[in-house]
Phi, psi and omega in degrees: 000319181298317179297322177297320179295319178296319179297316179297322179298316180297317179294320180295321178297320178295321178297317178301317179297314181299315179298323180301313184285322179291321177297316180296320178296320178298317179295317177303315183294321177296317179297317180295319181296315179298316180294322180296318179299326180285328188255356193293339180275356182276152184294320182265043183301316184297315180297319180299315181292326178298314180296319183295315181296319179299325180292342180275347183285135179219122183301332180278355186224254177275112185270348178208137179225134177229133185238127179232162178267189184293343178259015180064021173277133184289125175270314180198154175206153181282170182294153181295143178226120185297328181283327186259099185251128181271140176276164177298135181291140175253132182298139179280137175289166185299331183248008184267117184285328181199166178233133179248145177216130181239130176253105184290337180288315183261356182058038177255149181231122185245134179237131175243127187215156181233148180290343182291348177262000180267351181224154178272351182281138176292139181212147178261343180249124180208173180235150175244145178233140171240118181240129180249131183240137171274121185300134182300132182303320180296315179294321180297317179296318181296316179299323178296319179295316180297317181295320178297318179296322179298316179295321180295317181295325179293332183282342182282129178259110180284137179241141182299329183266020180303135184290160179300327180294318179295318179297319179296319178297317180296321179295315179297318180296318179296318179298318180298317180297317181296318177298321178297317179299314180299319180297315180295320178299318177299318179296317180297314180298323178296317179294319178299317180298317180295324181280327185274337185302311180298323177294322177296318178298319177296321179296315179297317180296322179297319179295322178296318178296320178298330178280350180107004177270096185268005179268358184286137176225151179257128179293131186256085181234024183280150179279332180289128181295319180297319180292321177298319179295319179297314179296321178298318178295322179296314179298321178295320177298318179298320179295319179294320177298317180298315180296318179296320180294317179297317177297321179294318178298317179297316180296319179296320178297320178297315180294319179297321178297316179297315182294331185275325190239337193264288188240160171278130184230133173236120178255131182242150173275184184294339176267007178066031169271142183289123176253336182212134174213120186268162184299335181298327178301317179299321180288317183292317187262006179057048180251126179275140177050061184297337183291344180293343183268356179296130181100345180253178178281160181298329184295342177294328177292313181288333176296324181273337179230087189301332182292349179265002181303316179300323182295309185283334173294319178297315180297318179299317180296321180294317181292326179292334177285347180051046182274003180081269179248145178211159181212128181218157171246140183217141177260134179230146174255104179277171181303329185243357182193168175253131185230154171247121185246141171259120184242132177231145180219158179204151174269138179258122178211159176218128182055038178079002181259122182290131179252330182159200183219161176223139176239128179244126183239133179227133177279111181252020181300314182295319178297318179297319178295321179297320178294318178295320180297319179297319179294316178296325179298318178295320177297320182296318180298314180293321180296316180300321181288315186282330184265317184294326181302310179284343182294321183297309178296327178297314180298316180295321180295318179296318179294324179293321177299318179296315182296327185276323190252343182296328181274345185255332182269156180222163173069224185292325179296320179297320181295319181294313180298317182296316183291314184292319180292326176296319178298315180299313182296317180297316181292322177297316179296322179295316179295321179296319179295321180295315179295321179295318179296319179296320178295323177297321179295315184288332183240063180298126183295154178294140181264159177237105187268133178222156175303123188223142174277108185297317181299317179295321179295323178296312180300319182291323188283320187247018178295325182296324180292330181294338181280346180285142188292329184263007180234128178241125180256123177251128183251136172223078188259121182292136183284343183265011179292121182282169175292143180239156174279102185229154167267108188302317181295317181295313180293323176298320178296321178298312182297315180296319180297319181293318178295321178298317177297320179297317180296322181283348182278348180270111183267341179261194187267005183289156180286145179267132175243122179246123179256124181247124184230139172235146179219144172249120181246086184297329180295330179260351179070036181224157168244126186250131176243125180236138175231117181238148179225173179252029179282204183275354178076181179277143175295130182300336181288337185238359187298329179285343182238026188296335182266004177276148180295144178065024173256108182201155174248004179279143181294317183256009182282147178275340181078014183248349185301307182291329177295318178294320177302314179297320178302315182295317180295319179293330174295336177268012182059031180255181178230148181226136180230150179229144178196179178252157178238156179267144001279337177204156180123173181233159176220136176238127182243132179239134179239126177251134175286142180220127166221154182298331180288340184275353184247000000 
């Protein structure tokens, strides 16, 4: 029984030694794998891994490390050591986690292990490590003592008549050996703890970084210069990851802000399937639930919204030309308005490899109107100067002719003078009124906005028209419409002008019906005012340009009424749309932005 116990003790010591080296090899492999995943996209990946592997070598521990990929191609290996000689690698079986080899002549211990046994997930890409260890002298001495004692015990021939003195000696000797074994084991465990603690700390820190905790650092108090250098490199890597992550988060926030508030953006993959479409696109192009088109081709949007066909046909043609970057302006007629869009596109590629495309859309209708208004304003100033100056002497001359000759002439001469001077005076007054109206359009007075009840202002402004026998005003005013910051005089002028246009649109003798509706849409943050009539509606030839100056189909119209209306609404940061309704009639819709902070 005693010999069996000594034999078991010797085997257990060998198992402890084997576990010590395999556990350390497993930790080394995990550290190398984590570091490799972080560095594998860099151009100097091989050099980085070579430096890292060399930093893991410790003469008191792993004296040689070799790293290969799944095809047995060497990724990195430590410098040659004449004392530390590696044996030929033996291929690992499909179910074999590691291979151990001991050279009793050189007292070297070699472990071969693969990353495919460190995870339960199937993988085609993995790394193999070969680590060679110089057996610790203390442990080697202890193993020699145990083995010597084992051989000595085998040589003793126990006799049934062994004297009590011999038994006592054997008991004392066995106790001494056991105490020696326990002491050596304590020393070995202490040494293992000192060597394994920094590797354990690195392993824990790596897991924390993988979870997203980039503030973790490993205290660098090791006596080994190589281990201090390794921990220092790890801490520097953690700082770089944190800085990169913060920069990436800031950049993503910047992009999200642009995508949410600035421009309409459509991102396509290399097959031109939509990967990204932001909410601004839905607002600019009047598309409901724009996210439903993610994953499909652009033509699915135009198939469902036919009025967008010119836009996506243009983009498709530009991408087929492979011109890289392009920029175009296009006019579209949406269901509720006419818009001018600035469209830009670009191909996304890296190192000559196509990644996809991006389309950026911006509504420049308001900017275009502002530019046109500025141009018309300059024309108005010159027109007022060039035309009004000669009008005054012409008018005075015509009036002077009437005063001088109407009392002296008779018959046909009197009739001619009266008729011609009246024509001159009427035309001069008409031209003066036209120039004045144009000047009013170009020089819209500044508005003074105050909290105003829109419903009350509507009733007050168009009440007089309701009293006319041939005009009927129907009101559908929402009771929850909040007060808005409005210029009462300006909005009243808008309402009167719109009712006046409706009245003038009826060419036959039928009665005019004007429907006035207000709505509060808190989800969209707007108050909507609509005025619809049963007149003849807008002429299809001019409906897209109805808000431009001098666009009219009326014989006596100046063409400035709707342009002035639009100016006033835009001064209120609102939007105005015009269209026709079935079976006949026109509708004008005005939208005012509303937030509690704005009132």
